[in-house]
C-alpha positions as a Markdown table, in Angstrom:
| # | Residue | x | y | z |
|---|---|---|---|---|
| 1 | Met | 34.4 | 66.7 | 86.9 |
| 2 | Lys | 36.4 | 63.1 | 87.8 |
| 3 | Lys | 38.3 | 64.8 | 89.4 |
| 4 | Leu | 36.1 | 66.9 | 91.5 |
| 5 | Leu | 33.9 | 63.7 | 92.2 |
| 6 | Leu | 36.7 | 61.8 | 93.6 |
| 7 | Leu | 38.0 | 64.6 | 96.1 |
| 8 | Val | 34.5 | 65.0 | 97.3 |
| 9 | Gly | 34.6 | 61.4 | 97.8 |
| 10 | Met | 37.3 | 61.6 | 100.4 |
| 11 | Leu | 36.0 | 64.7 | 102.4 |
| 12 | Ala | 32.9 | 62.6 | 102.5 |
| 13 | Met | 34.6 | 59.6 | 103.7 |
| 14 | Pro | 33.7 | 58.3 | 107.4 |
| 15 | Ser | 35.5 | 59.3 | 110.6 |
| 16 | Phe | 37.4 | 55.5 | 110.7 |
| 17 | Ala | 39.3 | 56.1 | 107.5 |
| 18 | Ala | 43.0 | 56.9 | 108.2 |
| 19 | Val | 44.7 | 60.2 | 106.7 |
| 20 | Ser | 48.5 | 60.2 | 105.6 |
| 21 | Ala | 50.9 | 61.9 | 103.9 |
| 22 | Asn | 54.0 | 61.6 | 102.5 |
| 23 | Val | 57.0 | 63.1 | 100.2 |
| 24 | Ala | 60.1 | 62.2 | 98.6 |
| 25 | Phe | 63.7 | 63.3 | 96.8 |
| 26 | Thr | 64.6 | 60.8 | 94.6 |
| 27 | Thr | 68.1 | 62.2 | 91.9 |
| 28 | Asp | 65.9 | 60.9 | 89.2 |
| 29 | Tyr | 62.0 | 60.3 | 88.5 |
| 30 | Val | 62.1 | 56.8 | 86.9 |
| 31 | Trp | 59.1 | 55.1 | 85.9 |
| 32 | Arg | 58.3 | 52.0 | 84.4 |
| 33 | Gly | 61.9 | 52.1 | 83.4 |
| 34 | Met | 61.8 | 55.5 | 81.7 |
| 35 | Thr | 63.4 | 58.7 | 83.0 |
| 36 | Gln | 60.1 | 61.2 | 84.0 |
| 37 | Ser | 62.6 | 64.0 | 85.1 |
| 38 | Asp | 65.7 | 64.1 | 83.8 |
| 39 | Gly | 66.9 | 64.6 | 86.9 |
| 40 | Pro | 66.1 | 65.5 | 90.0 |
| 41 | Ala | 61.9 | 65.3 | 91.7 |
| 42 | Ile | 60.8 | 66.5 | 94.7 |
| 43 | Gln | 57.1 | 64.2 | 95.3 |
| 44 | Gly | 54.5 | 64.0 | 97.1 |
| 45 | Gly | 50.8 | 62.6 | 98.2 |
| 46 | Phe | 47.7 | 62.4 | 100.2 |
| 47 | Asp | 46.3 | 58.9 | 101.3 |
| 48 | Tyr | 43.1 | 57.8 | 102.2 |
| 49 | Glu | 42.5 | 54.6 | 103.1 |
| 50 | Ala | 39.1 | 52.9 | 105.5 |
| 51 | Asp | 39.1 | 49.7 | 107.4 |
| 52 | Gly | 37.1 | 48.0 | 104.7 |
| 53 | Gly | 40.3 | 48.2 | 102.3 |
| 54 | Phe | 39.0 | 51.0 | 100.0 |
| 55 | Tyr | 41.4 | 53.8 | 99.5 |
| 56 | Ala | 41.9 | 57.0 | 97.5 |
| 57 | Gly | 44.7 | 60.1 | 97.0 |
| 58 | Ile | 46.8 | 62.1 | 94.9 |
| 59 | Trp | 50.1 | 62.5 | 94.2 |
| 60 | Gly | 52.8 | 64.8 | 92.3 |
| 61 | Ser | 56.1 | 65.0 | 90.9 |
| 62 | Asn | 58.0 | 67.6 | 88.7 |
| 63 | Val | 58.8 | 66.4 | 85.5 |
| 64 | Asn | 60.7 | 67.0 | 82.5 |
| 65 | Phe | 59.9 | 66.4 | 79.2 |
| 66 | Asn | 62.7 | 67.4 | 76.5 |
| 67 | Tyr | 59.2 | 67.3 | 74.1 |
| 68 | Asp | 57.0 | 69.1 | 75.7 |
| 69 | Pro | 58.4 | 71.9 | 77.8 |
| 70 | Gly | 54.8 | 73.0 | 78.9 |
| 71 | Ala | 54.6 | 69.5 | 81.1 |
| 72 | Gly | 56.3 | 70.6 | 83.8 |
| 73 | Ser | 54.1 | 68.4 | 87.1 |
| 74 | Glu | 52.5 | 65.5 | 87.1 |
| 75 | Leu | 49.5 | 64.6 | 89.1 |
| 76 | Asp | 47.7 | 61.6 | 89.7 |
| 77 | Tyr | 44.4 | 60.8 | 90.7 |
| 78 | Tyr | 43.6 | 57.2 | 91.8 |
| 79 | Ala | 41.4 | 55.0 | 93.7 |
| 80 | Gly | 40.9 | 51.1 | 94.7 |
| 81 | Tyr | 39.7 | 48.3 | 96.6 |
| 82 | Gly | 42.4 | 46.1 | 98.2 |
| 83 | Phe | 41.2 | 42.5 | 100.1 |
| 84 | Ser | 42.5 | 39.2 | 100.3 |
| 85 | Met | 41.1 | 35.9 | 99.0 |
| 86 | Gly | 43.0 | 33.4 | 101.0 |
| 87 | Asp | 46.6 | 33.5 | 100.5 |
| 88 | Val | 46.4 | 36.3 | 97.6 |
| 89 | Gly | 46.4 | 39.9 | 98.1 |
| 90 | Val | 44.1 | 41.6 | 95.2 |
| 91 | Asp | 44.0 | 45.3 | 94.6 |
| 92 | Ile | 41.8 | 46.4 | 91.5 |
| 93 | Gly | 42.0 | 50.6 | 91.1 |
| 94 | Tyr | 41.5 | 53.3 | 88.8 |
| 95 | Ile | 44.3 | 55.9 | 88.1 |
| 96 | Ala | 44.6 | 59.2 | 86.2 |
| 97 | Phe | 47.7 | 60.9 | 85.3 |
| 98 | Asp | 47.2 | 64.5 | 84.8 |
| 99 | Tyr | 50.5 | 67.1 | 83.3 |
| 100 | Pro | 49.1 | 70.1 | 83.6 |
| 101 | Glu | 49.3 | 73.0 | 81.2 |
| 102 | Asn | 51.4 | 70.2 | 78.6 |
| 103 | Ala | 50.6 | 70.8 | 74.9 |
| 104 | Ala | 51.6 | 66.9 | 73.3 |
| 105 | Gly | 48.2 | 65.2 | 74.9 |
| 106 | Leu | 49.6 | 63.4 | 77.5 |
| 107 | Asp | 46.9 | 62.7 | 79.9 |
| 108 | Phe | 45.7 | 59.5 | 80.1 |
| 109 | Glu | 44.0 | 56.5 | 82.4 |
| 110 | Glu | 44.5 | 53.2 | 83.3 |
| 111 | Ile | 42.1 | 50.8 | 85.1 |
| 112 | Tyr | 44.8 | 48.3 | 87.1 |
| 113 | Leu | 45.0 | 45.0 | 89.1 |
| 114 | Gly | 47.7 | 43.9 | 91.4 |
| 115 | Leu | 48.2 | 39.9 | 92.7 |
| 116 | Ser | 50.3 | 39.1 | 95.4 |
| 117 | Phe | 51.3 | 35.9 | 96.8 |
| 118 | Gly | 54.3 | 35.1 | 99.4 |
| 119 | Asp | 57.5 | 37.4 | 97.7 |
| 120 | Leu | 55.7 | 37.4 | 94.2 |
| 121 | Gly | 53.7 | 40.1 | 92.8 |
| 122 | Leu | 51.7 | 40.5 | 89.3 |
| 123 | Phe | 50.5 | 44.0 | 88.2 |
| 124 | Phe | 48.8 | 44.8 | 85.2 |
| 125 | Ala | 47.4 | 47.8 | 84.2 |
| 126 | Ser | 44.8 | 48.1 | 81.1 |
| 127 | Gly | 44.9 | 51.7 | 79.4 |
| 128 | Gln | 42.5 | 53.2 | 78.4 |
| 129 | Asp | 40.8 | 55.3 | 75.2 |
| 130 | Gly | 43.9 | 53.9 | 73.4 |
| 131 | Ala | 46.3 | 54.0 | 76.1 |
| 132 | Pro | 49.3 | 51.2 | 76.1 |
| 133 | Asp | 48.3 | 48.3 | 78.5 |
| 134 | Tyr | 51.2 | 47.1 | 80.8 |
| 135 | Thr | 52.1 | 44.0 | 82.5 |
| 136 | Glu | 54.7 | 43.5 | 85.6 |
| 137 | Phe | 56.5 | 40.7 | 87.4 |
| 138 | Ser | 58.2 | 41.0 | 90.8 |
| 139 | Tyr | 59.9 | 39.2 | 93.4 |
| 140 | Gly | 61.2 | 40.7 | 96.8 |
| 141 | Ile | 63.9 | 39.0 | 99.2 |
| 142 | Gly | 64.1 | 41.2 | 102.3 |
| 143 | Pro | 65.0 | 44.8 | 101.4 |
| 144 | Val | 65.8 | 43.5 | 97.8 |
| 145 | Ser | 63.4 | 43.4 | 94.5 |
| 146 | Leu | 63.7 | 42.3 | 91.3 |
| 147 | Ser | 61.2 | 43.5 | 88.6 |
| 148 | Tyr | 60.1 | 43.3 | 84.8 |
| 149 | Gly | 57.7 | 45.0 | 83.1 |
| 150 | Thr | 56.3 | 45.0 | 79.5 |
| 151 | Tyr | 54.6 | 47.8 | 78.4 |
| 152 | Asp | 52.5 | 46.7 | 75.1 |
| 153 | Asp | 54.8 | 48.2 | 72.3 |
| 154 | Val | 56.6 | 51.0 | 74.1 |
| 155 | Ser | 59.1 | 49.4 | 76.3 |
| 156 | Asp | 60.2 | 46.7 | 78.5 |
| 157 | Asn | 62.4 | 47.0 | 81.8 |
| 158 | Ile | 64.5 | 45.2 | 84.5 |
| 159 | Thr | 64.9 | 47.0 | 87.6 |
| 160 | Leu | 66.4 | 45.9 | 91.0 |
| 161 | Ser | 65.8 | 48.1 | 94.2 |
| 162 | Tyr | 67.7 | 48.1 | 98.0 |
| 163 | Gly | 65.5 | 49.7 | 100.3 |
| 164 | Phe | 67.3 | 50.6 | 104.0 |
| 165 | Ala | 66.8 | 53.3 | 106.8 |
| 166 | Cys | 68.5 | 56.6 | 107.1 |
| 167 | Gly | 67.6 | 57.3 | 110.7 |
| 168 | Ser | 64.0 | 58.2 | 110.7 |
| 169 | Tyr | 63.5 | 57.9 | 106.9 |
| 170 | Glu | 63.1 | 55.3 | 104.1 |
| 171 | Cys | 66.1 | 55.1 | 101.6 |
| 172 | Gly | 66.6 | 53.1 | 98.4 |
| 173 | Leu | 69.1 | 52.3 | 95.4 |
| 174 | Thr | 67.3 | 51.2 | 92.0 |
| 175 | Met | 69.0 | 50.1 | 88.9 |
| 176 | Tyr | 66.8 | 50.1 | 85.8 |
| 177 | Asp | 67.4 | 49.2 | 82.3 |
| 178 | Met | 64.7 | 50.2 | 79.8 |
| 179 | Thr | 64.8 | 48.3 | 76.3 |
| 180 | Asp | 62.9 | 50.7 | 74.0 |
| 181 | Glu | 60.1 | 49.1 | 71.6 |
| 182 | Gly | 58.6 | 52.2 | 70.3 |
| 183 | Tyr | 58.9 | 54.7 | 73.0 |
| 184 | Gly | 61.2 | 56.7 | 70.8 |
| 185 | Thr | 64.2 | 58.5 | 73.0 |
| 186 | Gly | 66.4 | 54.9 | 73.0 |
| 187 | Asp | 67.4 | 52.4 | 75.5 |
| 188 | Glu | 67.8 | 54.0 | 78.9 |
| 189 | Asp | 69.8 | 52.6 | 82.3 |
| 190 | Gly | 71.2 | 53.6 | 85.2 |
| 191 | Ile | 71.2 | 54.0 | 88.9 |
| 192 | Phe | 69.1 | 56.7 | 91.4 |
| 193 | Phe | 68.8 | 57.0 | 94.9 |
| 194 | Ser | 65.6 | 58.3 | 97.4 |
| 195 | Ile | 64.8 | 59.4 | 100.1 |
| 196 | Ala | 61.4 | 59.6 | 101.7 |
| 197 | Ala | 59.0 | 60.2 | 104.7 |
| 198 | Ser | 55.5 | 58.7 | 106.0 |
| 199 | Leu | 53.5 | 61.7 | 107.8 |
């Protein structure tokens, strides 16, 4: 029902809302330092953004969790509001992570708050109904960004990314290192490449 209400809300938005789409390929779908696809992934989504700061969207990717072969895809539904308080950017929102046909109860939801000041960023996600909380600090210098995140008793991660143009596409190289603090799969590290286009 929440998904239906969100989609109806998107369709009922006034004409000044901007609509966009995105598609991407990545050699590995890594989220918070943890691989979600254990290999290449195709991803894409649709976004609606109003002049007043409200936004909503849907995003999807293939996933591969060895402990739950039924979870072959991920769909995220989100909505939020972005605004500025002086020099500080504020983003407040809700996101639902849905894994159709999964057998391990993987679905969960978060309420999040993002703050930005110049090149500095702070992100906090409050996991709902017992899901873990996540906190991330980030810093960007031109095309290079560095972040450190801690995911309650699940894991810690450090990520270093470099973004660059590939003709009319957006490309990136990302190095990541995850320390398992209870996730159960062991430490992870690696490098992946991504290429994306906005439509």
